[in-house]
N, C-alpha and C positions, 0 to 999 in steps of 0.2 A: 551452947559453944559454937553450933556451926552458924547463927549470926556473926558471933564473931570471927568466923573464920572467912563468912563472907563479907566484911566490911571490913579486913587487913589485906583480902584478894584485892578487892575496890579501890582502897587506899595504894597498893601495889599500881596495881596498872595506872590511877592518874598518876603517881611519880614516874613511871615510865613511861606515858605519853608527854608528859611536860619536858620528859630528858629529850627525848627523841625533838621535838618542837625546840627547845633551847641550840640541841647541837645541829639541827637544820637552819632555825634562824628562821624560822617561821614568826608570823604575827602572833602576837601571846591573845591578842582579840579572838583569832580561831580557836586555838585553845580552851578559853574562858569559856565561847560558845556549848561547845564541843562539851566540857566539862560541866554545865549546866543543865543541858541534855541528859547527861547523862544518870545524875542528879534527880530529875525531874522522871527519867524513865525507871529508874529504881526505886525512887518514892511509891509511883503510881502501880508499880508489879508488886512491891511488897504489900501495898493497900490491897490489891486485889487480893492476895492471897490472902490475910485477915478479914476480910470480907464475906468473899469467897469462901471459905471454908464455914461460913454458918449454913449456907446452900449446899455444899459439898462439892462446891467447883473450885479447885486451884489449879494452880499452873508451877510443877517444879521446875525450881532454880537452879538451872545448870549452865555451865559455864556458858551454852551456844543461848538460852534465853537472855540470861544477862547481858552478854552480846548485841542480843539483836535490841534489847529493852535502852542499854546505854548509846549506842550509836543510832537508834532514830527515835526516841523517845516514846512520847506519846503513841505516833500512830504505827511504833514497834508494838507496843503492850497490845495496841489492838489487832496487829496482825497476830501474836499469838495468841491472844481471844480464839479469834475465829479459825484460826490451825487448830489450836484444841478442843473446839466447839465442831468441826467438821469430821477429824480424825481423834477418837479417842485413844 
């Protein structure tokens, strides 16, 4: 059930960003670049938690970690991992 809520929250955020882009007439190319970056960040975060569970190191998926992974993509997930290793 928490994964369904996370997925619905992600979909609502994507829709809200799309709506803002449409209202302010930003180029749609930037929106799709941000969308792809967000999807890659979310998939890597979920995959890391899946495989990290085996070794006992997971990242709690909160609104902040989802935001960082969504905005910054792969470097954001790397920054979250480094932060969690330094400050457990």
